[in-house]
C-alpha positions in Angstrom: 0.0 0.0 0.0 1.1 3.6 -0.7 1.4 5.8 2.4 -0.8 8.9 2.3 0.8 11.9 4.0 -1.5 14.8 4.7 0.3 18.1 4.4 2.3 19.0 7.5 5.9 19.8 8.5 6.2 16.2 9.8 4.8 14.7 6.6 7.1 16.7 4.4 10.1 15.7 6.5 9.0 12.0 6.2 8.7 12.3 2.4 12.2 13.8 2.2 13.6 10.9 4.3 11.9 8.4 2.0 13.5 10.1 -1.1 16.9 10.3 0.7 16.7 6.5 1.1 16.0 6.0 -2.6 12.2 5.9 -2.4 9.5 7.4 -4.7 7.0 10.0 -3.5 4.1 11.7 -5.4 4.0 15.4 -4.7 1.7 18.4 -5.4 2.3 21.3 -7.7 0.0 24.1 -9.0 -0.4 22.3 -12.3 -0.7 18.5 -11.7 0.7 16.0 -9.2 4.2 14.7 -9.9 6.0 11.5 -9.0 9.4 12.2 -7.5 12.7 10.6 -6.7 16.2 12.0 -6.0 17.3 13.1 -9.5 20.9 12.4 -8.6 20.3 8.7 -7.8 20.0 6.5 -10.9 18.4 3.5 -9.1 15.8 5.8 -7.5 15.0 7.4 -10.9 14.6 3.9 -12.4 11.8 3.2 -9.9 9.9 6.1 -11.4 10.1 4.6 -14.9 8.9 1.3 -13.5 6.0 2.8 -11.6 4.8 4.8 -14.6 5.6 2.1 -17.2 7.4 5.0 -19.0 9.7 4.6 -22.1 13.3 5.3 -21.2 13.9 7.6 -24.2 11.3 10.0 -22.7 13.4 12.4 -20.5 12.3 13.6 -17.1 11.7 17.1 -15.8 14.1 18.0 -13.0 12.2 19.9 -10.3 14.2 22.3 -8.2 13.6 24.5 -5.1 15.1 27.6 -6.6 17.3 29.0 -9.4 20.5 28.4 -7.4 19.8 24.7 -7.3 19.2 24.7 -11.1 22.5 26.5 -11.6 24.3 23.5 -9.9 23.4 21.4 -13.0 22.6 23.7 -15.9 24.0 26.7 -17.7 21.7 29.7 -17.3 22.0 32.3 -20.0 20.4 35.8 -20.0 17.2 34.3 -21.4 16.9 31.8 -18.6 17.6 34.5 -16.0 14.9 36.8 -17.3 12.3 34.0 -17.5 13.3 32.9 -13.9 12.8 36.4 -12.7 9.3 36.6 -14.2 7.9 33.1 -14.0 9.7 31.2 -11.2 8.3 29.8 -9.1 5.6 28.9 -11.5 4.4 26.7 -14.3 7.3 27.2 -16.8 9.8 24.5 -17.5 13.0 25.4 -19.4 15.2 23.1 -21.5 18.8 24.0 -20.6 22.2 22.8 -21.6 23.9 20.8 -18.8 27.2 21.9 -17.2 28.5 18.4 -17.8 27.1 15.4 -19.6 27.5 13.2 -16.5 26.2 15.6 -13.9 22.8 13.8 -13.9 22.1 10.1 -14.5 21.5 9.2 -18.1 18.0 7.9 -17.3 17.1 11.4 -16.3 18.3 13.0 -19.5 17.8 10.1 -22.0 21.4 10.6 -22.8 21.0 14.1 -24.0 23.2 17.1 -23.3 20.2 19.0 -22.0 17.6 18.6 -19.3 14.2 20.2 -18.4 14.2 22.3 -15.2 11.1 23.6 -13.3 10.5 25.4 -10.0 6.9 24.8 -9.1 4.7 27.4 -7.3 3.9 25.1 -4.4 5.4 25.7 -1.0 5.1 22.1 0.1 7.1 20.7 -2.8 9.7 23.5 -2.7 10.2 22.8 1.0 10.5 19.0 0.3 13.2 19.6 -2.2 15.0 22.0 0.1 15.0 19.4 2.9 16.4 16.8 0.4 19.0 19.3 -0.8 18.9 17.7 -4.2 16.5 18.2 -7.2 13.8 15.6 -7.8 12.6 14.1 -11.1 9.0 15.2 -11.6 6.9 13.5 -14.3 3.1 13.5 -13.8 1.9 11.0 -11.3 -0.1 8.7 -13.6 0.5 5.6 -15.7 2.2 6.5 -18.9 -0.2 7.7 -21.7 -3.1 8.2 -19.2 -4.7 11.5 -18.0 -2.6 13.3 -15.5 -3.5 13.4 -11.8 -4.9 16.6 -10.3 -5.8 15.1 -6.9 -4.1 12.6 -4.5 -7.0 10.3 -5.2 -6.1 10.2 -8.9 -2.5 9.4 -7.9 -3.7 6.4 -5.8 -6.0 5.2 -8.6 -2.9 4.7 -10.8 -0.1 4.3 -8.3 -1.3 2.6 -5.1 1.3 0.0 -4.3 3.6 1.2 -7.0 5.2 4.1 -5.1 6.1 4.6 -1.5 4.0 7.6 -0.6 1.9 10.5 -1.8 1.7 14.0 -0.2 -2.0 15.0 -0.2 -2.2 18.8 -0.6 -5.7 18.9 -2.1 -6.6 19.6 -5.8 -4.3 21.4 -8.1 -5.1 24.8 -9.4 -4.3 24.9 -13.1 -5.0 21.3 -14.1 -2.5 20.8 -17.0 1.2 20.4 -17.0 3.7 23.3 -17.2 4.7 25.2 -20.4 8.0 23.9 -21.7 10.3 26.3 -23.6 13.6 25.1 -25.2 16.5 27.5 -24.4 19.1 25.1 -25.7 18.6 26.4 -29.2 19.2 29.9 -30.8 15.6 30.9 -30.9 13.5 30.0 -27.9 10.9 27.4 -28.9 7.7 26.2 -27.1 7.7 22.4 -26.9 4.5 22.1 -24.8 1.9 24.8 -24.2 0.7 25.5 -20.7 -0.5 28.4 -18.4 2.5 30.5 -19.4 1.8 31.5 -23.0 4.3 32.0 -25.9 3.3 35.7 -26.0 4.2 36.1 -22.4 7.6 34.4 -22.9 8.2 36.5 -26.0 7.3 39.7 -24.2 9.8 39.0 -21.4 12.6 38.1 -23.8 11.9 40.9 -26.1 12.2 38.6 -29.1 10.0 36.3 -31.1 9.4 32.8 -29.7 8.7 29.8 -32.0 5.4 28.3 -31.1 4.5 25.3 -33.4 0.9 24.6 -33.9 -0.2 21.0 -33.3 2.0 18.2 -31.9 5.7 18.1 -32.8 6.5 15.0 -34.9 9.7 13.1 -34.2 11.3 10.1 -36.0 11.2 6.8 -34.1 14.9 6.9 -33.5 15.1 10.5 -32.1 14.9 11.0 -28.4 12.5 13.9 -27.4 13.9 16.8 -25.4 10.8 17.0 -23.3 7.8 15.0 -22.1 4.7 14.9 -24.4 6.5 15.2 -27.7 6.7 11.6 -29.0 4.2 9.3 -27.3 0.4 9.1 -26.9 -0.6 11.1 -23.9 -3.4 12.0 -21.6 -5.7 9.3 -23.0 -8.4 7.3 -21.2 -9.2 3.8 -22.3 -12.6 5.0 -23.6 -12.9 6.7 -26.9 -12.7 10.5 -26.8 -14.4 12.6 -29.5 -14.0 16.4 -29.9 -17.0 18.6 -30.8 -17.6 22.3 -31.0 -20.5 24.7 -30.5 -21.8 24.4 -34.1 -22.2 20.6 -33.5 -24.6 20.9 -30.6 -27.8 20.2 -32.5 -26.4 17.2 -34.4 -24.7 15.9 -31.3 -27.9 16.0 -29.3 -29.6 13.9 -31.9 -26.8 11.3 -32.1 -26.1 10.8 -28.4 -26.6 7.3 -27.1 -27.3 6.1 -23.5 -23.7 5.0 -23.2 -22.2 8.4 -24.2 -20.9 11.1 -21.9 -20.5 14.8 -22.6 -17.8 17.1 -21.1 -18.6 20.7 -22.0 -18.9 24.3 -20.9 -22.0 25.0 -18.7 -23.8 26.9 -21.5 -23.4 24.0 -23.9 -24.7 21.5 -21.3 -27.8 23.8 -20.8 -28.5 23.8 -24.5 -28.1 20.0 -24.7 -30.4 19.4 -21.7 -28.7 16.2 -20.8 -29.1 13.8 -17.9 -26.4 15.3 -15.7 -25.3 11.8 -14.6 -23.7 11.5 -18.0 -22.3 15.0 -18.3 -19.5 17.0 -16.6 -19.4 20.8 -16.5 -16.2 22.5 -17.5 -17.5 25.7 -15.9 -17.8 28.9 -17.9 -14.2 29.9 -18.8 -11.1 28.5 -20.4 -9.4 28.5 -17.0 -12.1 26.4 -15.4 -12.3 24.1 -18.4 -8.5 23.4 -18.3 -8.7 22.8 -14.5 -11.5 20.3 -15.0 -10.5 18.4 -18.1 -8.4 15.6 -16.6 -10.8 15.0 -13.7 -13.7 14.6 -16.2 -11.8 12.2 -18.4 -10.7 10.1 -15.4 -14.3 10.0 -14.0 -16.0 8.8 -17.1 -13.1 6.4 -17.9 -14.0 4.6 -14.6 -17.8 4.3 -15.5 -18.4 0.9 -16.9 -21.6 1.9 -18.8 -19.8 4.7 -20.7 -18.3 3.9 -24.1 -17.6 7.3 -25.7 -16.7 10.6 -24.1 -17.6 13.7 -26.2 -15.5 16.8 -25.1 -16.1 20.4 -26.2 -13.3 22.2 -28.0 -12.2 25.8 -27.1 -10.5 28.5 -29.0 -6.7 27.8 -29.1 -5.6 31.0 -27.5 -4.2 31.8 -24.1 -4.6 28.8 -21.8 -7.0 27.4 -24.4 -3.9 26.4 -26.4 -2.8 24.1 -23.5 -6.4 22.8 -23.2 -6.6 21.9 -26.9 -3.1 20.4 -26.9 -4.1 17.9 -24.2 -7.6 17.3 -25.6 -6.3 16.6 -29.1 -3.8 14.1 -27.7 -6.5 12.5 -25.6 -8.8 12.1 -28.6 -6.1 10.9 -30.9 -7.5 13.2 -33.6 -11.1 12.1 -33.4 -13.6 14.9 -34.2 -17.4 14.8 -34.3 -18.7 14.4 -37.8 -15.3 13.5 -39.4 
C-alpha cells in the first residue's frame, strides 16, 4: 500500500527521508501531481520509470527548489535568468544545456546534453526539495499515456502499491502540465503549451518565440527533449471525440445512452442532458482546463460509458494548452469526421 501523507511539516520531512533513502513519493504542484525521486540517484529514478511504465527515451523534468539549485546542474544564459525572474516559481519549464554530460544520470536526460528544469509554485514541494537538498525528477503521477493526476485520489488510482507515498495537498489549481520552452537552441521554442503563453515568454525576452501549432513530430529513433513530444498522452481507455459549439444540434440527436459529454456550462444547458452522463467545464477556459483531466478520469471509470464527447475551445491563451491535451486524448477524433 502507498502511504498517504496529509500536508504538515512532519509529513514533508517524512517524504524527504523516503526520497533520501531512494524511495519514490508523489508530490503536489500548482499544475498536476508529480511523481518524485532524487534526481541524482540512478536507481531511484529507475523506480519512477517502473511505476509509470514509462519509455526510457522519454526524458524527465528536473524539479528544483530555486534557481540556485538549477545552476548547480545547468547553464543559465540571460534568457533563462529573465524567465526565472518573471515566471519562477511557477508553471514554466526550461530546457537548458547541462554543465557536464554526466552531472545527472542518463536515465534522467535520456542521454541528451540538455535537461528540463522547473521550480513549481507550491510551498510544500519546494520545502520538500530544500530538505532533500537535491533536485527531484517530476513527471506527472499517472501511468504513462493516461490522463494526468490533479488530486491525490487520482494518484492512488494509478499508483497505489507502485510508489512509497503521496503527499495529499488537495486539488491542483491549473490542471494541466507546465509550459516547456527550449532554451538550448538559438531561438526560444515552445515544446509544450501551458499556463504561461508563448506571447508572455516573447514579451519578457523581447524577441519572437517559435510556437509550433499542433503536436511536434519526431522520428522513431530520435529522443525527445521534453515530455509529451513523442508518445500518446493524456488518453483514457474510452474513446474521446472532440466537438464544437456548431455541433450541438447534431450531437444531441446522435447521443446514445452509453455516451458522456464534457462541456462548458452553457453548452450543457443547450443540450439538456441527464447530468449523470455529463461533466461541466464551468464557464471559462481557465475552469475548463482545470476540470479536463478529472472529467476524463471520472468517465473512464464508469463501466456503462463507451464514448466521451468533449467540447473544443479557441486555441488562444490557456485554451492552447487545453486543446493540446484534448487533441492528444482524442487521438485526432472529431465529431462528424
